[in-house]
Backbone as ProteinMPNN parsed JSONL, in Angstrom:
{"seq_chain_A": "MANLQDTEGNISWIEEIVERIKRAEGLRFDTEVAPLFGVDKTTIGKWKSRGTVPFEYLTNYAQQKGYSLDWLLLGHGPMQRVAFEQVNEESTATYRARQIDATLFNAIAVEVRSMLGENRIKIADEHMQAKVDQLITYIYNSMIKCGEQAVDPEQVRSLIKMIE", "coords_chain_A": {"N_chain_A": [[-64.4, -110.923, 53.535], [-62.897, -113.784, 54.748], [-64.276, -117.013, 55.321], [-64.365, -119.607, 57.745], [-65.235, -122.792, 57.062], [-67.147, -125.63, 57.744], [-66.527, -128.282, 56.011], [-67.554, -130.809, 56.02], [-70.101, -130.534, 56.728], [-70.555, -130.628, 59.366], [-71.9, -129.381, 61.985], [-71.248, -129.382, 64.632], [-68.557, -128.773, 64.907], [-68.36, -125.964, 64.687], [-69.95, -125.369, 66.858], [-68.318, -126.37, 68.877], [-66.192, -124.538, 68.864], [-67.537, -122.227, 69.713], [-68.33, -123.134, 72.244], [-65.81, -123.427, 73.469], [-65.058, -120.761, 73.607], [-67.05, -119.743, 75.29], [-66.473, -121.169, 77.658], [-63.911, -120.161, 78.202], [-64.477, -117.491, 78.667], [-66.255, -117.595, 80.72], [-68.985, -117.707, 80.235], [-72.515, -118.46, 79.72], [-74.426, -118.586, 77.696], [-74.938, -118.629, 74.134], [-75.664, -116.178, 73.044], [-74.323, -114.402, 74.622], [-71.799, -114.419, 73.664], [-71.723, -112.964, 71.343], [-71.255, -110.061, 71.74], [-68.494, -110.072, 72.123], [-67.452, -110.229, 69.625], [-68.527, -108.059, 68.452], [-70.982, -108.278, 67.148], [-74.457, -108.791, 66.236], [-76.722, -110.352, 68.564], [-77.978, -112.561, 67.462], [-76.306, -113.499, 65.551], [-74.337, -115.437, 66.172], [-75.817, -117.812, 66.364], [-76.603, -117.978, 63.695], [-74.134, -118.399, 62.452], [-73.585, -120.921, 63.455], [-75.733, -122.421, 62.396], [-75.289, -122.179, 59.648], [-72.814, -123.278, 59.491], [-70.445, -121.906, 59.198], [-67.852, -119.591, 60.027], [-66.66, -116.313, 60.234], [-63.312, -116.032, 59.613], [-61.63, -113.904, 60.268], [-62.805, -112.723, 62.536], [-62.331, -114.691, 64.47], [-59.513, -114.885, 64.5], [-58.798, -112.286, 65.284], [-60.02, -112.179, 67.81], [-58.626, -114.275, 69.139], [-56.045, -113.199, 69.098], [-56.359, -110.817, 70.595], [-56.992, -111.858, 73.118], [-54.847, -113.467, 73.618], [-54.924, -116.12, 73.006], [-54.29, -119.397, 71.733], [-54.573, -120.258, 68.333], [-54.677, -122.901, 67.556], [-55.82, -124.099, 69.791], [-58.271, -122.661, 69.965], [-59.558, -123.107, 67.438], [-59.314, -125.883, 66.979], [-59.196, -127.217, 69.387], [-56.845, -128.22, 70.34], [-53.824, -128.499, 72.234], [-52.455, -125.99, 74.542], [-54.568, -123.415, 75.957], [-53.644, -120.749, 76.09], [-51.383, -118.856, 74.067], [-48.205, -120.243, 73.323], [-45.665, -119.463, 75.527], [-42.384, -118.154, 75.418], [-38.874, -117.696, 75.967], [-37.952, -114.547, 75.1], [-35.721, -113.323, 72.625], [-34.926, -110.704, 72.678], [-36.432, -107.649, 73.887], [-37.173, -105.911, 71.811], [-37.677, -107.548, 69.666], [-39.94, -108.937, 70.306], [-42.59, -108.522, 69.266], [-42.283, -109.423, 66.643], [-41.739, -112.185, 66.96], [-44.012, -113.062, 68.288], [-45.878, -112.838, 66.354], [-46.338, -115.111, 64.885], [-47.261, -118.52, 65.258], [-45.13, -120.75, 66.864], [-42.767, -123.457, 67.225], [-41.936, -123.564, 70.3], [-40.086, -124.891, 71.936], [-38.088, -125.821, 70.183], [-37.31, -123.352, 69.077], [-36.308, -122.03, 71.348], [-34.164, -123.74, 71.966], [-32.487, -123.265, 69.819], [-31.942, -120.52, 70.191], [-30.589, -120.616, 72.65], [-28.344, -122.165, 71.938], [-27.15, -120.486, 70.006], [-26.589, -118.181, 71.554], [-24.807, -119.305, 73.399], [-22.668, -120.072, 71.736], [-21.943, -117.597, 70.752], [-20.93, -116.498, 73.077], [-18.766, -118.278, 73.529], [-17.164, -117.572, 71.405], [-16.527, -115.094, 72.123], [-18.081, -112.974, 71.232], [-19.77, -110.037, 71.408], [-22.98, -108.653, 71.942], [-23.333, -105.695, 71.172], [-24.795, -103.549, 70.183], [-27.865, -102.332, 68.631], [-27.83, -103.04, 65.946], [-26.175, -105.307, 65.841], [-27.698, -106.967, 67.48], [-29.948, -107.247, 65.871], [-28.837, -108.721, 63.772], [-28.274, -111.123, 65.116], [-30.86, -111.892, 65.858], [-31.925, -112.302, 63.283], [-30.332, -114.427, 62.478], [-31.068, -116.475, 64.293], [-33.765, -116.765, 63.586], [-33.463, -117.515, 60.903], [-32.125, -120.018, 61.165], [-34.079, -121.428, 62.593], [-36.266, -121.4, 60.735], [-35.099, -122.814, 58.578], [-34.663, -125.287, 59.769], [-37.284, -126.102, 60.302], [-38.295, -126.308, 57.694], [-36.76, -128.451, 56.78], [-37.534, -130.415, 58.481], [-36.129, -130.994, 60.763], [-35.411, -131.677, 64.203], [-33.54, -131.308, 66.129], [-30.945, -129.179, 67.232], [-28.151, -128.466, 65.274], [-24.999, -128.128, 66.288], [-22.688, -127.608, 64.75], [-23.686, -126.438, 62.437], [-24.727, -124.079, 63.503], [-22.352, -122.934, 64.498], [-20.923, -122.479, 62.082], [-22.596, -120.614, 60.862], [-22.514, -118.507, 62.664], [-19.995, -117.531, 62.254], [-20.381, -116.05, 60.006], [-21.543, -113.687, 60.898], [-19.651, -112.442, 62.397]], "CA_chain_A": [[-63.912, -111.579, 54.723], [-62.85, -115.234, 54.556], [-65.007, -117.803, 56.31], [-63.996, -120.983, 58.032], [-66.434, -123.573, 56.827], [-67.078, -127.051, 58.022], [-66.796, -128.902, 54.713], [-68.252, -132.068, 56.237], [-71.445, -130.227, 57.166], [-70.596, -130.994, 60.78], [-72.129, -128.148, 62.723], [-70.656, -129.48, 65.967], [-67.253, -128.126, 64.869], [-68.597, -124.561, 65.011], [-70.438, -125.366, 68.237], [-67.167, -126.581, 69.76], [-65.477, -123.261, 68.96], [-68.354, -121.353, 70.56], [-68.246, -123.676, 73.607], [-64.493, -123.076, 74.022], [-65.096, -119.328, 73.922], [-67.895, -119.573, 76.476], [-65.711, -121.65, 78.83], [-62.807, -119.234, 78.47], [-65.016, -116.207, 79.13], [-67.174, -117.802, 81.831], [-70.334, -117.388, 79.753], [-73.427, -119.61, 79.667], [-75.288, -118.581, 76.514], [-74.336, -118.203, 72.864], [-75.929, -114.752, 72.823], [-73.329, -113.632, 75.378], [-70.554, -114.439, 72.893], [-71.835, -111.972, 70.261], [-70.564, -108.788, 71.989], [-67.042, -110.239, 72.01], [-67.12, -110.043, 68.214], [-69.181, -106.846, 67.982], [-72.049, -108.654, 66.22], [-75.788, -108.95, 66.804], [-76.812, -111.566, 69.375], [-78.467, -113.686, 66.656], [-75.271, -113.872, 64.579], [-73.661, -116.685, 66.571], [-76.722, -118.878, 65.937], [-76.533, -118.046, 62.226], [-72.869, -119.058, 62.12], [-73.731, -122.349, 63.769], [-76.658, -123.075, 61.462], [-74.648, -122.219, 58.321], [-71.571, -124.041, 59.571], [-69.318, -121.045, 58.827], [-67.466, -118.527, 60.949], [-65.646, -115.442, 59.621], [-61.985, -116.304, 60.153], [-61.075, -112.665, 60.82], [-63.318, -112.56, 63.894], [-61.662, -115.639, 65.36], [-58.092, -114.53, 64.657], [-58.727, -111.059, 66.09], [-60.361, -112.561, 69.185], [-57.5, -115.036, 69.691], [-54.91, -112.296, 69.309], [-56.674, -109.918, 71.712], [-57.01, -112.601, 74.372], [-53.608, -114.229, 73.777], [-55.258, -117.533, 72.873], [-53.735, -120.147, 70.614], [-55.548, -120.638, 67.313], [-54.81, -124.363, 67.608], [-56.791, -124.392, 70.833], [-59.571, -122.077, 69.649], [-60.185, -123.728, 66.273], [-59.265, -127.346, 66.954], [-59.218, -127.8, 70.722], [-55.542, -128.851, 70.585], [-52.789, -127.736, 72.923], [-52.865, -125.092, 75.617], [-55.431, -122.306, 75.575], [-52.807, -119.57, 75.878], [-50.266, -119.03, 73.142], [-47.014, -120.738, 73.993], [-44.713, -118.421, 75.901], [-40.995, -118.579, 75.307], [-37.91, -116.634, 76.264], [-37.674, -113.71, 73.938], [-34.321, -113.023, 72.413], [-34.852, -109.375, 73.28], [-37.751, -107.027, 73.912], [-37.492, -105.295, 70.528], [-38.128, -108.551, 68.708], [-41.104, -109.639, 70.832], [-43.724, -108.47, 68.341], [-41.97, -110.264, 65.487], [-41.86, -113.597, 67.298], [-45.387, -113.368, 68.669], [-46.729, -112.735, 65.178], [-46.676, -116.426, 64.353], [-47.178, -119.638, 66.197], [-43.887, -121.45, 66.591], [-42.361, -124.531, 68.118], [-41.164, -122.816, 71.293], [-38.96, -125.691, 72.431], [-37.049, -125.766, 69.161], [-36.833, -121.974, 68.976], [-35.473, -121.767, 72.526], [-32.926, -124.505, 71.841], [-31.652, -122.537, 68.856], [-31.491, -119.277, 70.835], [-29.589, -120.983, 73.661], [-27.125, -122.588, 71.232], [-26.538, -119.292, 69.396], [-26.01, -117.36, 72.633], [-23.661, -120.04, 73.932], [-21.557, -119.983, 70.79], [-21.487, -116.206, 70.731], [-20.089, -116.366, 74.271], [-17.523, -119.015, 73.304], [-16.346, -116.814, 70.451], [-16.362, -113.751, 72.708], [-18.79, -111.99, 70.411], [-20.711, -109.307, 72.253], [-24.086, -107.968, 71.271], [-23.075, -104.367, 71.711], [-25.712, -102.536, 69.7], [-29.1, -102.831, 67.999], [-27.477, -103.644, 64.657], [-25.691, -106.657, 66.11], [-28.849, -107.724, 67.982], [-30.776, -107.569, 64.705], [-28.164, -109.818, 63.076], [-28.468, -112.338, 65.91], [-32.275, -112.251, 65.689], [-32.076, -112.848, 61.935], [-29.663, -115.726, 62.454], [-31.923, -117.428, 65.008], [-34.945, -116.981, 62.753], [-33.029, -118.274, 59.721], [-31.871, -121.401, 61.575], [-35.379, -122.013, 62.916], [-37.023, -121.631, 59.489], [-34.471, -123.875, 57.785], [-34.903, -126.559, 60.444], [-38.686, -126.452, 60.096], [-38.425, -126.757, 56.296], [-36.102, -129.761, 56.632], [-38.118, -131.354, 59.43], [-35.157, -131.322, 61.819], [-35.9, -131.389, 65.545], [-32.407, -131.083, 67.03], [-30.031, -128.147, 66.759], [-26.832, -128.953, 64.875], [-24.026, -127.125, 66.736], [-21.762, -127.247, 63.669], [-24.391, -125.491, 61.566], [-24.775, -122.806, 64.222], [-20.988, -122.418, 64.53], [-20.553, -121.945, 60.771], [-23.394, -119.421, 60.586], [-22.048, -117.414, 63.519], [-18.814, -116.941, 61.605], [-20.84, -115.101, 59.001], [-21.91, -112.395, 61.491], [-18.528, -111.866, 63.144]], "C_chain_A": [[-63.987, -113.087, 54.498], [-63.594, -115.937, 55.687], [-64.332, -119.144, 56.517], [-65.264, -121.771, 57.876], [-66.179, -125.023, 57.127], [-67.5, -127.769, 56.755], [-67.54, -130.214, 54.841], [-69.709, -131.815, 56.591], [-71.647, -130.538, 58.642], [-70.696, -129.727, 61.616], [-71.466, -128.188, 64.092], [-69.275, -128.83, 66.029], [-67.385, -126.656, 65.254], [-69.076, -124.451, 66.462], [-69.287, -125.538, 69.228], [-66.367, -125.302, 69.934], [-66.227, -122.331, 69.913], [-68.292, -121.831, 72.018], [-66.897, -123.34, 74.256], [-64.462, -121.605, 74.431], [-65.914, -119.1, 75.194], [-67.169, -120.034, 77.735], [-64.618, -120.652, 79.21], [-63.295, -117.929, 79.08], [-65.946, -116.342, 80.332], [-68.613, -117.458, 81.471], [-71.191, -118.65, 79.701], [-74.165, -119.711, 78.348], [-74.543, -118.078, 75.281], [-74.509, -116.704, 72.642], [-74.94, -113.867, 73.57], [-71.984, -113.558, 74.653], [-70.548, -113.309, 71.857], [-71.117, -110.652, 70.544], [-69.043, -108.885, 71.892], [-66.565, -109.982, 70.589], [-67.756, -108.778, 67.635], [-70.28, -107.136, 66.97], [-73.368, -108.764, 66.98], [-75.893, -110.288, 67.532], [-77.339, -112.77, 68.611], [-77.399, -114.23, 65.709], [-74.6, -115.201, 64.919], [-74.505, -117.884, 66.14], [-76.703, -119.061, 64.426], [-75.245, -118.734, 61.79], [-72.988, -120.554, 62.323], [-74.64, -123.048, 62.768], [-76.077, -123.167, 60.053], [-73.4, -123.083, 58.313], [-70.368, -123.238, 59.11], [-69.102, -119.987, 59.904], [-66.467, -117.646, 60.215], [-64.3, -115.593, 60.339], [-61.398, -115.074, 60.842], [-61.553, -112.424, 62.253], [-62.558, -113.448, 64.878], [-60.194, -115.278, 65.569], [-57.935, -113.271, 65.496], [-59.008, -111.367, 67.558], [-59.183, -113.284, 69.841], [-56.32, -114.12, 69.987], [-55.161, -111.375, 70.504], [-56.567, -110.622, 73.053], [-55.712, -113.365, 74.636], [-53.84, -115.728, 73.678], [-54.596, -118.134, 71.637], [-54.842, -120.463, 69.618], [-55.731, -122.146, 67.265], [-55.864, -124.753, 68.644], [-58.178, -123.908, 70.424], [-60.272, -122.827, 68.522], [-60.313, -125.239, 66.387], [-59.377, -128.007, 68.325], [-57.922, -128.497, 71.084], [-54.626, -127.913, 71.36], [-53.344, -126.822, 73.992], [-53.723, -123.943, 75.083], [-54.596, -121.064, 75.244], [-51.739, -119.871, 74.836], [-49.046, -119.436, 73.929], [-46.082, -119.569, 74.271], [-43.306, -118.983, 75.76], [-40.096, -117.4, 75.63], [-37.673, -115.831, 75.0], [-36.18, -113.436, 73.86], [-34.035, -111.62, 72.935], [-36.213, -108.71, 73.168], [-38.138, -106.422, 72.572], [-38.069, -106.303, 69.537], [-39.396, -109.285, 69.158], [-42.251, -109.657, 69.841], [-43.498, -109.373, 67.14], [-42.205, -111.723, 65.81], [-43.261, -113.987, 67.729], [-46.305, -113.405, 67.459], [-47.092, -114.086, 64.592], [-46.486, -117.497, 65.411], [-45.912, -120.427, 65.866], [-43.699, -122.608, 67.553], [-41.408, -123.894, 69.136], [-39.952, -123.587, 71.789], [-37.799, -125.628, 71.454], [-36.457, -124.364, 69.074], [-35.906, -121.638, 70.141], [-34.14, -122.497, 72.452], [-31.959, -123.8, 70.893], [-31.09, -121.278, 69.509], [-30.408, -119.557, 71.867], [-28.277, -121.357, 72.989], [-26.4, -121.386, 70.618], [-25.874, -118.436, 70.466], [-24.762, -118.011, 73.217], [-22.454, -119.893, 73.014], [-21.05, -118.561, 70.638], [-20.547, -115.967, 71.919], [-18.753, -117.069, 74.104], [-16.579, -118.255, 72.378], [-16.103, -115.375, 70.9], [-16.941, -112.657, 71.815], [-19.838, -111.347, 71.297], [-21.779, -108.651, 71.398], [-24.091, -106.551, 71.831], [-24.087, -103.315, 71.278], [-26.928, -103.179, 69.022], [-28.813, -103.515, 66.67], [-27.021, -105.086, 64.852], [-26.839, -107.53, 66.624], [-29.757, -108.134, 66.825], [-30.166, -108.72, 63.904], [-28.375, -111.146, 63.793], [-29.917, -112.82, 65.778], [-32.518, -112.891, 64.322], [-31.463, -114.239, 61.837], [-30.53, -116.795, 63.122], [-33.149, -117.77, 64.164], [-34.598, -117.809, 61.523], [-32.831, -119.753, 60.077], [-33.2, -122.106, 61.864], [-36.146, -122.359, 61.636], [-36.417, -122.758, 58.661], [-34.689, -125.235, 58.436], [-36.341, -127.026, 60.248], [-38.883, -126.984, 58.675], [-37.847, -128.152, 56.1], [-36.673, -130.811, 57.58], [-37.169, -131.77, 60.533], [-35.715, -130.906, 63.176], [-34.78, -131.113, 66.54], [-31.458, -130.061, 66.399], [-28.68, -128.777, 66.442], [-25.802, -127.884, 65.258], [-23.06, -126.687, 65.634], [-22.399, -126.246, 62.7], [-24.419, -124.114, 62.225], [-23.403, -122.154, 64.214], [-20.601, -121.79, 63.198], [-21.347, -120.68, 60.429], [-22.966, -118.239, 61.441], [-20.827, -116.749, 62.913], [-19.217, -115.896, 60.574], [-21.185, -113.732, 59.603], [-20.782, -111.754, 62.269], [-17.994, -110.633, 62.471]], "O_chain_A": [[-65.03, -113.605, 54.1], [-63.548, -115.518, 56.844], [-63.796, -119.738, 55.582], [-66.275, -121.449, 58.501], [-65.125, -125.57, 56.803], [-68.69, -127.857, 56.453], [-68.108, -130.692, 53.859], [-70.481, -132.762, 56.742], [-72.777, -130.692, 59.106], [-69.689, -129.084, 61.912], [-71.154, -127.14, 64.657], [-68.86, -128.377, 67.096], [-66.604, -126.156, 66.064], [-68.661, -123.555, 67.197], [-69.283, -124.921, 70.294], [-65.909, -125.008, 71.038], [-65.632, -121.726, 70.805], [-68.209, -121.009, 72.93], [-66.838, -123.009, 75.44], [-63.907, -121.251, 75.471], [-65.501, -118.341, 76.071], [-67.238, -119.367, 78.768], [-64.425, -120.341, 80.385], [-62.612, -117.331, 79.911], [-66.38, -115.341, 80.903], [-69.37, -116.971, 82.311], [-70.671, -119.764, 79.644], [-74.501, -120.814, 77.917], [-73.653, -117.232, 75.365], [-73.615, -116.04, 72.117], [-74.739, -112.711, 73.199], [-71.135, -112.732, 74.991], [-69.492, -112.764, 71.535], [-70.421, -110.152, 69.66], [-68.375, -107.89, 71.61], [-65.426, -109.57, 70.369], [-67.549, -108.459, 66.464], [-70.5, -106.354, 66.045], [-73.387, -108.823, 68.209], [-75.225, -111.252, 67.158], [-77.166, -113.901, 69.065], [-77.571, -115.302, 65.13], [-74.329, -116.003, 64.025], [-73.974, -118.861, 65.611], [-76.779, -120.188, 63.937], [-75.253, -119.553, 60.871], [-72.558, -121.351, 61.489], [-74.34, -124.161, 62.338], [-76.345, -124.133, 59.339], [-72.975, -123.565, 57.264], [-69.371, -123.816, 58.677], [-70.031, -119.556, 60.586], [-65.516, -118.161, 59.628], [-64.186, -115.31, 61.531], [-60.746, -115.19, 61.88], [-60.778, -111.967, 63.093], [-62.191, -113.016, 65.97], [-59.688, -115.356, 66.689], [-57.035, -113.193, 66.332], [-58.313, -110.871, 68.444], [-58.787, -112.951, 70.958], [-55.669, -114.259, 71.022], [-54.271, -111.177, 71.332], [-56.094, -110.032, 74.025], [-55.495, -113.856, 75.744], [-53.053, -116.518, 74.199], [-54.377, -117.454, 70.635], [-55.929, -120.887, 70.011], [-56.824, -122.625, 66.966], [-56.695, -125.628, 68.399], [-59.152, -124.654, 70.523], [-61.454, -123.149, 68.637], [-61.306, -125.815, 65.942], [-59.623, -129.209, 68.422], [-57.887, -129.283, 72.031], [-54.648, -126.697, 71.168], [-54.531, -126.86, 74.314], [-53.618, -123.555, 73.92], [-54.827, -120.41, 74.227], [-51.252, -120.997, 74.735], [-48.871, -119.022, 75.075], [-45.751, -118.791, 73.377], [-43.087, -120.176, 75.968], [-40.519, -116.246, 75.571], [-37.253, -116.361, 73.972], [-35.483, -113.334, 74.87], [-33.004, -111.389, 73.566], [-37.065, -109.18, 72.414], [-39.318, -106.417, 72.223], [-38.863, -105.94, 68.669], [-39.872, -110.171, 68.449], [-42.834, -110.714, 69.599], [-44.432, -110.022, 66.671], [-42.812, -112.438, 65.013], [-43.66, -115.138, 67.552], [-47.404, -113.954, 67.536], [-48.078, -114.188, 63.862], [-45.664, -117.38, 66.32], [-45.66, -120.734, 64.7], [-44.39, -122.716, 68.566], [-40.222, -123.711, 68.86], [-38.901, -122.996, 72.036], [-36.655, -125.408, 71.853], [-35.238, -124.206, 69.004], [-34.849, -121.036, 69.949], [-33.104, -121.947, 72.828], [-30.756, -123.749, 71.146], [-29.897, -120.999, 69.394], [-29.422, -118.825, 71.953], [-27.211, -120.917, 73.42], [-25.176, -121.286, 70.704], [-24.729, -118.014, 70.306], [-23.774, -117.331, 73.495], [-21.345, -119.62, 73.475], [-19.858, -118.344, 70.421], [-19.509, -115.32, 71.783], [-17.716, -116.53, 74.49], [-15.36, -118.291, 72.544], [-15.552, -114.557, 70.163], [-16.372, -111.576, 71.666], [-20.69, -112.029, 71.868], [-21.521, -108.166, 70.297], [-24.758, -106.253, 72.821], [-24.224, -102.288, 71.942], [-27.002, -104.398, 68.864], [-29.492, -104.477, 66.312], [-27.435, -105.979, 64.113], [-26.945, -108.698, 66.25], [-30.277, -109.25, 66.808], [-30.886, -109.591, 63.415], [-28.624, -112.17, 63.157], [-30.166, -114.013, 65.606], [-33.225, -113.893, 64.212], [-32.018, -115.124, 61.186], [-30.705, -117.887, 62.582], [-33.52, -118.938, 64.046], [-35.353, -118.704, 61.141], [-33.316, -120.634, 59.368], [-33.418, -123.238, 61.433], [-36.619, -123.485, 61.477], [-37.15, -123.574, 58.102], [-34.88, -126.23, 57.738], [-36.587, -128.215, 60.049], [-39.56, -127.993, 58.477], [-38.39, -128.947, 55.333], [-36.319, -131.986, 57.479], [-37.382, -132.798, 61.175], [-36.411, -129.896, 63.282], [-35.046, -130.725, 67.678], [-31.207, -130.083, 65.194], [-28.134, -129.531, 67.247], [-25.74, -126.837, 64.614], [-22.659, -125.524, 65.589], [-21.738, -125.331, 62.21], [-24.161, -123.103, 61.572], [-23.288, -120.957, 63.953], [-20.024, -120.703, 63.166], [-20.823, -119.777, 59.777], [-23.043, -117.093, 60.998], [-20.644, -115.539, 63.044], [-18.464, -114.96, 60.307], [-21.128, -112.722, 58.901], [-20.93, -110.633, 62.756], [-17.047, -110.021, 62.964]]}, "name": "protein", "num_of_chains": 1, "seq": "MANLQDTEGNISWIEEIVERIKRAEGLRFDTEVAPLFGVDKTTIGKWKSRGTVPFEYLTNYAQQKGYSLDWLLLGHGPMQRVAFEQVNEESTATYRARQIDATLFNAIAVEVRSMLGENRIKIADEHMQAKVDQLITYIYNSMIKCGEQAVDPEQVRSLIKMIE"}
């Protein structure tokens, strides 16, 4: 099991994670956090003194509670994972599997849907929906790799022609 370790020897980093968990759960004592991870009540203190936390425990906890890892590990952003309009219910699990820039993703989905409507392309079956989902994901991933923050309508238009 991989551990998150405070390489600076700064135990407060681990303490901050435990404090965020206690606030989120309405707990007062570190020993009350242990059952959330299925560990002995002394384990939390050991993590803090060693300056390491098993990453798997934190990711499983965050996923079960719907918490953002950015918030849990670093104290950044909202506590809850960012919600966004899903393209469809079948793809929900795929999109929730990773943290994404919801604003950018939504902008892409809106642009794709708009252009599909302009071209009178209907999403008539699961196969076509899968193609649209793949297109949105492809555009999103390529924009992230290039560091782009605005949707290029011409790029979307040319890619939609590929699925017609």
